[in-house]
N, CA, C and O of each residue as an XYZ file, in Angstrom:
792
protein
N       0.838     -1.194      0.000
C       0.000      0.000      0.000
C       0.876      1.247      0.000
O       1.831      1.337      0.771
N       0.554      2.206     -0.860
C       1.311      3.451     -0.906
C       1.181      4.182      0.417
O       0.148      4.117      1.082
N       2.258      4.885      0.790
C       2.245      5.570      2.085
C       1.121      6.588      2.168
O       0.475      6.713      3.209
N       0.880      7.315      1.089
C      -0.198      8.303      1.104
C      -1.532      7.627      1.370
O      -2.326      8.130      2.165
N      -1.798      6.490      0.716
C      -3.049      5.763      0.931
C      -3.139      5.256      2.365
O      -4.216      5.258      2.962
N      -2.015      4.825      2.914
C      -1.997      4.318      4.287
C      -2.373      5.406      5.280
O      -3.202      5.190      6.164
N      -1.761      6.580      5.133
C      -1.909      7.631      6.131
C      -3.171      8.468      5.954
O      -3.647      9.069      6.917
N      -3.719      8.519      4.742
C      -4.802      9.448      4.475
C      -6.194      8.852      4.635
O      -7.190      9.547      4.436
N      -6.273      7.577      4.990
C      -7.588      7.009      5.270
C      -8.164      7.712      6.495
O      -7.446      7.873      7.482
N      -9.434      8.139      6.474
C      -9.974      8.952      7.571
C      -9.890      8.289      8.952
O      -9.617      8.968      9.942
N     -10.120      6.977      9.029
C     -10.046      6.312     10.334
C      -8.600      6.189     10.787
O      -8.291      6.432     11.954
N      -7.697      5.808      9.857
C      -6.295      5.692     10.248
C      -5.725      7.051     10.647
O      -4.886      7.141     11.543
N      -6.188      8.105      9.975
C      -5.730      9.445     10.332
C      -6.162      9.795     11.754
O      -5.387     10.388     12.505
N      -7.374      9.441     12.128
C      -7.844      9.709     13.490
C      -7.086      8.873     14.514
O      -6.827      9.340     15.624
N      -6.733      7.654     14.156
C      -5.935      6.823     15.061
C      -4.580      7.466     15.308
O      -4.121      7.552     16.447
N      -3.943      7.919     14.230
C      -2.643      8.584     14.369
C      -2.768      9.825     15.239
O      -1.929     10.060     16.110
N      -3.809     10.624     15.011
C      -3.999     11.840     15.795
C      -4.204     11.533     17.268
O      -3.793     12.316     18.125
N      -4.831     10.410     17.574
C      -5.066     10.049     18.976
C      -3.765      9.811     19.730
O      -3.719      9.953     20.952
N      -2.707      9.449     19.007
C      -1.423      9.163     19.658
C      -0.536     10.400     19.789
O       0.504     10.345     20.445
N      -0.936     11.518     19.173
C      -0.109     12.718     19.260
C       0.047     13.150     20.710
O      -0.876     13.000     21.511
N       1.214     13.685     21.045
C       1.487     14.101     22.417
C       2.196     13.013     23.204
O       2.066     12.941     24.426
N       2.953     12.158     22.499
C       3.747     11.118     23.156
C       2.889     10.153     23.962
O       3.277      9.742     25.056
N       1.735      9.790     23.435
C       0.824      8.924     24.181
C       1.091      7.454     23.883
O       1.549      7.092     22.799
N       0.795      6.629     24.861
C       0.848      5.171     24.720
C      -0.549      4.657     25.034
O      -1.069      4.899     26.123
N      -1.165      3.946     24.084
C      -2.559      3.526     24.231
C      -2.733      2.058     23.872
O      -2.069      1.539     22.974
N      -3.628      1.405     24.582
C      -4.068      0.067     24.185
C      -5.225      0.226     23.209
O      -5.759      1.322     23.042
N      -5.608     -0.868     22.571
C      -6.741     -0.779     21.653
C      -8.031     -0.480     22.430
O      -8.936      0.166     21.901
N      -8.117     -0.942     23.668
C      -9.303     -0.635     24.484
C      -9.381      0.858     24.763
O     -10.455      1.453     24.674
N      -8.252      1.464     25.100
C      -8.230      2.907     25.350
C      -8.522      3.682     24.065
O      -9.217      4.698     24.081
N      -7.982      3.184     22.955
C      -8.219      3.827     21.671
C      -9.701      3.736     21.301
O     -10.279      4.698     20.796
N     -10.312      2.579     21.556
C     -11.736      2.396     21.253
C     -12.589      3.361     22.071
O     -13.615      3.840     21.587
N     -12.177      3.650     23.304
C     -12.928      4.593     24.140
C     -12.852      6.009     23.587
O     -13.778      6.799     23.772
N     -11.751      6.335     22.905
C     -11.591      7.672     22.331
C     -12.234      7.792     20.955
O     -12.531      8.895     20.496
N     -12.448      6.650     20.297
C     -13.077      6.636     18.968
C     -14.314      5.748     19.016
O     -14.372      4.733     18.321
N     -15.302      6.115     19.825
C     -16.452      5.222     20.039
C     -17.309      4.982     18.810
O     -18.082      4.025     18.767
N     -17.179      5.852     17.800
C     -17.989      5.704     16.589
C     -17.371      4.731     15.591
O     -17.989      4.406     14.578
N     -16.137      4.256     15.876
C     -15.472      3.312     14.973
C     -15.740      1.890     15.461
O     -15.406      1.579     16.604
N     -16.328      1.014     14.643
C     -16.598     -0.364     15.060
C     -15.314     -1.068     15.492
O     -14.274     -0.885     14.859
N     -15.366     -1.879     16.569
C     -14.148     -2.534     17.076
C     -13.390     -3.330     16.024
O     -12.161     -3.272     15.972
N     -14.107     -4.072     15.187
C     -13.428     -4.864     14.166
C     -12.653     -3.995     13.204
O     -11.529     -4.327     12.827
N     -13.251     -2.874     12.801
C     -12.575     -1.940     11.900
C     -11.374     -1.311     12.588
O     -10.321     -1.146     11.973
N     -11.525     -0.956     13.864
C     -10.425     -0.339     14.607
C      -9.234     -1.293     14.692
O      -8.101     -0.883     14.440
N      -9.471     -2.549     15.040
C      -8.382     -3.532     15.142
C      -7.697     -3.713     13.789
O      -6.474     -3.835     13.720
N      -8.482     -3.730     12.722
C      -7.909     -3.925     11.386
C      -6.994     -2.758     11.013
O      -5.900     -2.971     10.491
N      -7.432     -1.539     11.277
C      -6.623     -0.367     10.922
C      -5.387     -0.257     11.810
O      -4.321      0.140     11.338
N      -5.515     -0.600     13.076
C      -4.338     -0.612     13.960
C      -3.329     -1.620     13.441
O      -2.129     -1.346     13.418
N      -3.812     -2.796     13.021
C      -2.918     -3.816     12.480
C      -2.168     -3.340     11.245
O      -0.981     -3.625     11.088
N      -2.853     -2.618     10.372
C      -2.194     -2.079      9.173
C      -1.113     -1.068      9.548
O      -0.035     -1.059      8.953
N      -1.399     -0.221     10.529
C      -0.424      0.792     10.944
C       0.774      0.158     11.636
O       1.898      0.643     11.507
N       0.539     -0.918     12.367
C       1.651     -1.638     13.004
C       2.510     -2.305     11.933
O       3.737     -2.219     11.974
N       1.864     -2.966     10.979
C       2.609     -3.641      9.908
C       3.451     -2.669      9.101
O       4.528     -3.025      8.621
N       2.965     -1.439      8.947
C       3.694     -0.426      8.180
C       4.735      0.301      9.015
O       5.476      1.132      8.489
N       4.806      0.003     10.309
C       5.797      0.640     11.166
C       5.399      2.010     11.670
O       6.214      2.704     12.279
N       4.157      2.416     11.427
C       3.691      3.725     11.911
C       3.399      3.662     13.404
O       3.683      4.611     14.135
N       2.831      2.543     13.860
C       2.643      2.305     15.291
C       3.619      1.233     15.741
O       3.854      0.257     15.028
N       4.183      1.414     16.918
C       5.076      0.421     17.501
C       4.456     -0.158     18.760
O       3.606      0.474     19.387
N       4.881     -1.362     19.130
C       4.386     -2.018     20.344
C       5.321     -1.663     21.490
O       6.497     -2.029     21.480
N       4.788     -0.941     22.483
C       5.598     -0.492     23.621
C       5.604     -1.515     24.746
O       6.577     -1.612     25.493
N       4.523     -2.280     24.873
C       4.436     -3.255     25.966
C       3.349     -4.273     25.644
O       2.445     -4.014     24.850
N       3.460     -5.439     26.281
C       2.449     -6.480     26.142
C       2.111     -7.020     27.527
O       3.000     -7.292     28.333
N       0.807     -7.173     27.795
C       0.357     -7.709     29.077
C      -0.726     -8.743     28.819
O      -1.542     -8.591     27.910
N      -0.727     -9.798     29.630
C      -1.770    -10.820     29.494
C      -2.949    -10.434     30.369
O      -2.810    -10.251     31.578
N      -4.117    -10.313     29.739
C      -5.339     -9.930     30.444
C      -6.404    -10.985     30.161
O      -6.870    -11.119     29.030
N      -6.788    -11.739     31.205
C      -7.795    -12.802     31.081
C      -7.476    -13.752     29.930
O      -8.347    -14.115     29.140
N      -6.220    -14.138     29.860
C      -5.792    -15.118     28.876
C      -5.441    -14.550     27.515
O      -4.895    -15.265     26.675
N      -5.743    -13.277     27.276
C      -5.421    -12.654     25.994
C      -4.272    -11.672     26.183
O      -4.047    -11.172     27.285
N      -3.550    -11.403     25.105
C      -2.439    -10.462     25.157
C      -2.953     -9.079     24.771
O      -3.497     -8.884     23.684
N      -2.771     -8.122     25.684
C      -3.149     -6.738     25.404
C      -1.877     -5.948     25.127
O      -0.954     -5.931     25.942
N      -1.839     -5.300     23.981
C      -0.653     -4.548     23.576
C      -0.874     -3.048     23.785
O      -1.973     -2.527     23.596
N       0.193     -2.386     24.175
C       0.200     -0.930     24.279
C       1.022     -0.392     23.121
O       2.153     -0.824     22.900
N       0.451      0.551     22.384
C       1.084      1.063     21.171
C       1.569      2.498     21.354
O       1.030      3.254     22.163
N       2.580      2.852     20.602
C       3.074      4.218     20.526
C       3.210      4.604     19.063
O       3.309      3.747     18.186
N       3.213      5.903     18.815
C       3.352      6.409     17.449
C       4.819      6.594     17.101
O       5.571      7.210     17.857
N       5.220      6.065     15.967
C       6.563      6.320     15.438
C       6.440      7.543     14.525
O       6.081      7.439     13.352
N       6.749      8.702     15.106
C       6.435      9.979     14.459
C       7.063     10.094     13.079
O       6.416     10.565     12.144
N       8.319      9.671     12.940
C       9.002      9.810     11.650
C       8.272      9.038     10.556
O       8.205      9.498      9.415
N       7.722      7.865     10.893
C       7.034      7.039      9.904
C       5.666      7.599      9.549
O       5.088      7.227      8.527
N       5.134      8.506     10.399
C       3.808      9.067     10.159
C       3.855     10.388      9.408
O       2.825     11.039      9.231
N       5.046     10.789      8.964
C       5.190     12.055      8.249
C       4.917     11.869      6.760
O       5.076     10.780      6.207
N       4.506     12.960      6.134
C       4.299     12.926      4.679
C       5.615     12.631      3.971
O       6.681     13.060      4.412
N       5.529     11.908      2.889
C       6.706     11.514      2.122
C       7.070     12.624      1.140
O       6.197     13.159      0.456
N       8.355     12.973      1.068
C       8.805     14.021      0.142
C       8.532     13.642     -1.310
O       8.488     14.509     -2.183
N       8.348     12.350     -1.568
C       8.121     11.898     -2.939
C       6.639     11.916     -3.320
O       6.282     11.492     -4.419
N       5.778     12.398     -2.431
C       4.351     12.453     -2.737
C       4.090     13.355     -3.936
O       4.772     14.361     -4.129
N       3.107     12.989     -4.731
C       2.731     13.791     -5.884
C       1.909     15.001     -5.439
O       1.477     15.078     -4.289
N       1.698     15.946     -6.363
C       0.854     17.106     -6.065
C      -0.544     16.667     -5.670
O      -1.132     17.232     -4.748
N      -1.083     15.667     -6.354
C      -2.410     15.144     -6.024
C      -2.433     14.558     -4.617
O      -3.385     14.774     -3.868
N      -1.393     13.824     -4.259
C      -1.335     13.236     -2.919
C      -1.200     14.312     -1.846
O      -1.782     14.194     -0.768
N      -0.430     15.364     -2.142
C      -0.333     16.472     -1.188
C      -1.685     17.165     -1.025
O      -2.054     17.556      0.082
N      -2.427     17.317     -2.135
C      -3.754     17.909     -2.048
C      -4.656     17.066     -1.157
O      -5.371     17.598     -0.308
N      -4.621     15.750     -1.350
C      -5.429     14.849     -0.522
C      -4.988     14.921      0.929
O      -5.822     14.908      1.834
N      -3.673     14.997      1.157
C      -3.163     15.075      2.529
C      -3.643     16.349      3.200
O      -4.023     16.329      4.371
N      -3.631     17.460      2.470
C      -4.068     18.724      3.061
C      -5.565     18.684      3.356
O      -6.001     19.178      4.395
N      -6.352     18.105      2.458
C      -7.780     17.971      2.708
C      -8.035     17.105      3.945
O      -8.924     17.402      4.743
N      -7.253     16.035      4.098
C      -7.395     15.182      5.280
C      -6.998     15.930      6.545
O      -7.622     15.768      7.594
N      -5.954     16.750      6.438
C      -5.503     17.562      7.566
C      -6.608     18.524      8.010
O      -6.905     18.634      9.200
N      -7.212     19.218      7.043
C      -8.277     20.171      7.352
C      -9.490     19.438      7.924
O     -10.097     19.898      8.890
N      -9.842     18.296      7.325
C     -10.979     17.519      7.821
C     -10.724     17.046      9.252
O     -11.639     17.015     10.075
N      -9.477     16.679      9.541
C      -9.139     16.261     10.895
C      -9.321     17.390     11.898
O      -9.810     17.169     13.006
N      -8.926     18.605     11.509
C      -9.111     19.763     12.387
C     -10.592     20.030     12.626
O     -11.002     20.317     13.750
N     -11.398     19.934     11.561
C     -12.836     20.136     11.722
C     -13.430     19.104     12.677
O     -14.273     19.428     13.513
N     -12.976     17.851     12.540
C     -13.458     16.806     13.438
C     -13.048     17.068     14.878
O     -13.846     16.885     15.797
N     -11.794     17.500     15.080
C     -11.332     17.812     16.431
C     -12.147     18.954     17.034
O     -12.485     18.920     18.218
N     -12.465     19.970     16.220
C     -13.229     21.097     16.739
C     -14.655     20.669     17.082
O     -15.211     21.111     18.088
N     -15.244     19.815     16.254
C     -16.570     19.275     16.564
C     -16.561     18.528     17.892
O     -17.472     18.681     18.705
N     -15.521     17.714     18.106
C     -15.452     16.943     19.353
C     -15.207     17.863     20.549
O     -15.701     17.600     21.645
N     -14.447     18.942     20.340
C     -14.255     19.914     21.422
C     -15.595     20.548     21.805
O     -15.914     20.665     22.988
N     -16.380     20.956     20.798
C     -17.666     21.587     21.065
C     -18.638     20.628     21.745
O     -19.563     21.058     22.434
N     -18.424     19.316     21.546
C     -19.321     18.321     22.139
C     -18.899     17.898     23.550
O     -19.538     17.035     24.153
N     -17.826     18.501     24.080
C     -17.346     18.092     25.399
C     -18.342     18.393     26.513
O     -18.303     17.741     27.557
N     -19.220     19.348     26.321
C     -20.185     19.681     27.360
C     -20.492     21.161     27.350
O     -21.480     21.595     26.758
N     -19.651     21.931     28.002
C     -19.834     23.379     28.057
C     -18.544     24.056     27.615
O     -17.803     24.575     28.451
N     -18.265     24.059     26.316
C     -17.017     24.654     25.845
C     -17.003     26.160     26.086
O     -18.013     26.845     25.921
N     -15.849     26.647     26.474
C     -15.636     28.080     26.680
C     -14.305     28.415     26.026
O     -13.260     28.272     26.662
N     -14.315     28.864     24.753
C     -13.055     29.095     24.041
C     -12.096     30.018     24.773
O     -10.891     29.769     24.765
N     -12.591     31.080     25.408
C     -11.699     31.995     26.125
C     -11.043     31.287     27.302
O      -9.834     31.402     27.505
N     -11.833     30.557     28.072
C     -11.293     29.833     29.222
C     -10.346     28.717     28.792
O      -9.331     28.467     29.441
N     -10.687     28.049     27.694
C      -9.929     26.875     27.255
C      -8.723     27.222     26.402
O      -7.975     26.330     26.000
N      -8.522     28.497     26.119
C      -7.368     28.900     25.307
C      -7.485     28.524     23.849
O      -6.473     28.336     23.175
N      -8.722     28.409     23.343
C      -8.937     28.034     21.945
C      -8.734     29.258     21.057
O      -9.241     30.336     21.367
N      -8.013     29.106     19.979
C      -7.799     30.217     19.068
C      -7.519     29.725     17.668
O      -7.016     28.617     17.479
N      -7.841     30.537     16.697
C      -7.499     30.247     15.301
C      -7.297     31.588     14.625
O      -8.202     32.422     14.594
N      -6.132     31.785     14.096
C      -5.806     33.074     13.481
C      -4.804     32.866     12.354
O      -4.132     31.837     12.281
N      -4.718     33.842     11.496
C      -3.847     33.749     10.330
C      -3.041     35.034     10.188
O      -3.572     36.125     10.395
N      -1.787     34.914      9.842
C      -0.944     36.058      9.571
C      -0.044     35.754      8.387
O       0.022     34.608      7.942
N       0.643     36.750      7.873
C       1.556     36.554      6.747
C       2.881     37.232      7.053
O       2.915     38.327      7.615
N       3.961     36.580      6.683
C       5.313     37.103      6.904
C       6.045     37.136      5.567
O       5.927     36.203      4.773
N       6.795     38.196      5.314
C       7.677     38.237      4.149
C       9.039     37.717      4.596
O       9.746     38.381      5.353
N       9.406     36.509      4.118
C      10.644     35.872      4.560
C      11.398     35.295      3.369
O      10.796     34.698      2.477
N      12.709     35.473      3.358
C      13.545     34.751      2.399
C      13.661     33.305      2.876
O      13.243     32.992      3.991
N      14.215     32.429      2.059
C      14.408     31.039      2.475
C      15.278     30.973      3.725
O      15.017     30.174      4.625
N      16.316     31.816      3.783
C      17.201     31.813      4.951
C      16.457     32.301      6.194
O      16.636     31.756      7.283
N      15.624     33.328      6.027
C      14.853     33.850      7.163
C      13.817     32.840      7.633
O      13.547     32.734      8.830
N      13.230     32.092      6.689
C      12.286     31.048      7.062
C      12.981     29.968      7.893
O      12.452     29.527      8.913
N      14.167     29.548      7.454
C      14.925     28.543      8.196
C      15.242     29.043      9.606
O      15.164     28.285     10.573
N      15.597     30.313      9.715
C      15.900     30.898     11.026
C      14.642     30.933     11.898
O      14.699     30.643     13.092
N      13.516     31.289     11.296
C      12.244     31.335     12.015
C      11.893     29.961     12.592
O      11.536     29.851     13.765
N      11.995     28.914     11.767
C      11.690     27.563     12.222
C      12.679     27.107     13.287
O      12.304     26.422     14.239
N      13.940     27.489     13.121
C      14.964     27.158     14.118
C      14.638     27.802     15.460
O      14.825     27.181     16.506
N      14.151     29.045     15.439
C      13.812     29.748     16.671
C      12.579     29.155     17.348
O      12.460     29.201     18.572
N      11.664     28.600     16.560
C      10.456     28.001     17.133
C      10.744     26.684     17.854
O      10.105     26.361     18.855
N      11.707     25.934     17.336
C      11.952     24.584     17.849
C      12.148     24.530     19.357
O      11.502     23.703     20.001
N      13.009     25.369     19.970
C      13.203     25.266     21.420
C      11.984     25.687     22.239
O      11.918     25.407     23.436
N      11.025     26.353     21.606
C       9.795     26.710     22.304
C       8.837     25.520     22.333
O       8.196     25.251     23.350
N       8.746     24.813     21.209
C       7.747     23.753     21.063
C       8.244     22.390     21.537
O       7.535     21.688     22.257
N       9.452     22.013     21.140
C       9.910     20.646     21.366
C       9.922     20.211     22.829
O       9.479     19.098     23.114
N      10.405     21.026     23.779
C      10.384     20.557     25.177
C       8.978     20.254     25.678
O       8.796     19.335     26.476
N       7.989     21.005     25.228
C       6.615     20.809     25.676
C       5.973     19.584     25.035
O       5.014     19.033     25.574
N       6.494     19.158     23.896
C       5.976     17.942     23.270
C       6.310     16.706     24.092
O       5.681     15.660     23.932
N       7.298     16.824     24.971
C       7.691     15.698     25.827
C       6.891     15.651     27.117
O       7.073     14.731     27.914
N       6.003     16.627     27.347
C       5.201     16.621     28.570
C       4.357     15.356     28.651
O       3.773     14.924     27.657
N       4.299     14.771     29.829
C       3.451     13.609     30.063
C       2.118     14.071     30.641
O       2.048     15.158     31.217
N       1.059     13.275     30.504
C      -0.205     13.633     31.159
C       0.020     13.821     32.654
O       0.814     13.101     33.258
N      -0.669     14.776     33.246
C      -0.511     15.031     34.671
C      -1.614     15.915     35.190
O      -2.420     16.423     34.411
N      -1.667     16.110     36.505
C      -2.709     16.948     37.105
C      -2.715     18.353     36.502
O      -1.670     18.992     36.378
N      -3.889     18.817     36.136
C      -4.034     20.151     35.579
C      -3.738     20.255     34.098
O      -3.983     21.299     33.493
N      -3.211     19.187     33.497
C      -2.886     19.230     32.076
C      -4.030     18.689     31.234
O      -4.665     17.693     31.581
N      -4.275     19.365     30.125
C      -5.242     18.898     29.143
C      -4.511     18.672     27.829
O      -3.582     19.405     27.492
N      -4.921     17.685     27.110
C      -4.332     17.445     25.794
C      -4.865     18.511     24.847
O      -6.078     18.667     24.701
N      -3.962     19.243     24.204
C      -4.344     20.348     23.334
C      -3.738     20.138     21.940
O      -2.558     19.810     21.811
N      -4.539     20.326     20.924
C      -4.065     20.199     19.553
C      -3.453     21.536     19.124
O      -4.099     22.579     19.213
N      -2.219     21.494     18.665
C      -1.556     22.668     18.103
C      -1.249     22.336     16.645
O      -0.437     21.453     16.365
N      -1.889     23.033     15.728
C      -1.739     22.729     14.300
C      -1.163     23.933     13.582
O      -1.440     25.074     13.949
N      -0.371     23.681     12.569
C       0.224     24.778     11.821
C       0.213     24.513     10.326
O       0.315     23.368      9.887
N       0.088     25.574      9.553
C       0.170     25.502      8.099
C       1.180     26.553      7.650
O       1.109     27.706      8.074
N       2.101     26.166      6.810
C       3.119     27.091      6.321
C       3.232     26.914      4.817
O       3.540     25.821      4.343
N       2.985     27.978      4.059
C       3.088     27.880      2.603
C       3.313     29.268      2.011
O       2.826     30.259      2.555
N       4.043     29.347      0.906
C       4.204     30.639      0.224
C       2.964     30.949     -0.609
O       2.280     30.041     -1.082
N       2.682     32.234     -0.783
C       1.546     32.633     -1.617
C       1.975     33.515     -2.782
O       1.128     34.000     -3.532
N       3.288     33.731     -2.944
C       3.817     34.457     -4.100
C       4.903     33.594     -4.722
O       5.544     32.814     -4.018
N       5.125     33.718     -6.034
C       6.171     32.923     -6.678
C       7.557     33.268     -6.124
O       7.760     34.340     -5.556
N       8.483     32.364     -6.295
C       9.861     32.620     -5.875
C      10.407     33.843     -6.587
O      10.124     34.067     -7.764
N      11.202     34.643     -5.858
C      11.854     35.838     -6.387
C      10.870     36.935     -6.779
O      11.241     37.859     -7.504
N       9.637     36.853     -6.320
C       8.660     37.901     -6.592
C       8.346     38.637     -5.297
O       8.904     38.329     -4.243
N       7.456     39.604     -5.386
C       7.009     40.320     -4.203
C       8.056     41.236     -3.627
O       8.151     41.376     -2.408
N       8.863     41.879     -4.496
C       9.927     42.744     -4.011
C       9.490     44.209     -3.881
O      10.300     45.071     -3.538
N       8.230     44.484     -4.152
C       7.755     45.864     -4.088
C       7.674     46.357     -2.660
O       8.157     45.710     -1.731
N       7.041     47.539     -2.498
C       6.900     48.122     -1.167
C       6.191     47.167     -0.232
O       5.242     46.492     -0.631
N       6.638     47.105      0.991
C       6.099     46.158      1.956
C       4.770     46.649      2.495
O       4.672     47.750      3.036
N       3.747     45.819      2.339
C       2.446     46.135      2.928
C       2.395     45.572      4.328
O       2.946     44.504      4.594
N       1.750     46.271      5.211
C       1.513     45.729      6.535
C       0.425     44.670      6.423
O      -0.644     44.910      5.861
N       0.721     43.488      6.974
C      -0.228     42.388      6.881
C      -1.058     42.314      8.145
O      -0.548     42.533      9.245
N      -2.338     42.006      7.990
C      -3.145     41.777      9.174
C      -2.637     40.532      9.869
O      -2.049     39.652      9.240
N      -2.865     40.464     11.166
C      -2.400     39.305     11.923
C      -1.071     39.544     12.576
O      -0.609     38.694     13.337
N      -0.416     40.691     12.307
C       0.857     40.963     12.947
C       0.624     41.387     14.380
O      -0.489     41.748     14.762
N       1.688     41.342     15.175
C       1.567     41.687     16.581
C       1.401     43.189     16.727
O       1.648     43.950     15.791
N       0.974     43.608     17.927
C       0.924     45.023     18.235
C      -0.439     45.640     18.058
O      -0.554     46.866     18.031
N      -1.499     44.817     17.934
C      -2.845     45.341     17.899
C      -3.208     46.075     16.629
O      -4.083     46.941     16.661
N      -2.574     45.768     15.513
C      -2.929     46.406     14.245
C      -4.286     45.914     13.768
O      -4.801     44.900     14.237
N      -4.852     46.660     12.823
C      -6.185     46.327     12.335
C      -6.220     44.921     11.760
O      -5.315     44.513     11.032
N      -7.281     44.179     12.096
C      -7.446     42.823     11.597
C      -8.316     42.820     10.349
O      -9.250     43.611     10.210
N      -7.985     41.918      9.461
C      -8.819     41.733      8.274
C      -9.942     40.773      8.634
O      -9.866     40.129      9.680
N     -10.996     40.649      7.804
C     -12.079     39.693      8.102
C     -11.603     38.267      8.217
O     -12.242     37.461      8.893
N     -10.467     37.921      7.558
C      -9.995     36.536      7.613
C      -9.220     36.247      8.875
O      -8.840     35.100      9.113
N      -8.975     37.257      9.692
C      -8.185     37.075     10.915
C      -9.169     36.986     12.069
O      -9.776     37.984     12.455
N      -9.323     35.790     12.616
C     -10.267     35.580     13.685
C      -9.583     34.883     14.836
O      -8.703     34.048     14.631
N      -9.968     35.211     16.004
C      -9.450     34.526     17.174
C     -10.558     34.273     18.149
O     -11.453     35.100     18.318
N     -10.502     33.096     18.813
C     -11.531     32.767     19.787
C     -11.050     33.150     21.162
O     -11.769     32.958     22.143
């Protein structure tokens, strides 16, 4: 099975997302988080992800005569392949967006969501960056994000989805004219209609 087909199936994508945040889950725990997925289908998709090396077996325990496995996500194996075609990237992006919509639906169904209290936000900004400046920007972000990705579940902690999209919107070597101020920048500048925050 092609890697794009493996990762972009809607159920397998949700399984992968459930493991984000350095989580270790059994199939029983996974089934509790994905109650709308039939158990037989869930076991089949977990098996495919294990066979492909996307999920690894962290531990095995015997429970009432059966072996219960605890799985972890092998993050490198769950990444998009650089050899993906434009069509596959389009499908991957659509799956990414659909996954975010599903996560937001599940957040709203938690009971009494309060975006301000829960720190929920969605906003968009634009930066004019050369390739070197982009590399520097990503380098500067890494020490902010990576240590927190190692956080384990604990008192007072909630699992929070942090998603990012990064793409150019002008051709290479273009856009050298006068710099326009973009909405979404810091400092309380005027927001455009596309800039929303919860």
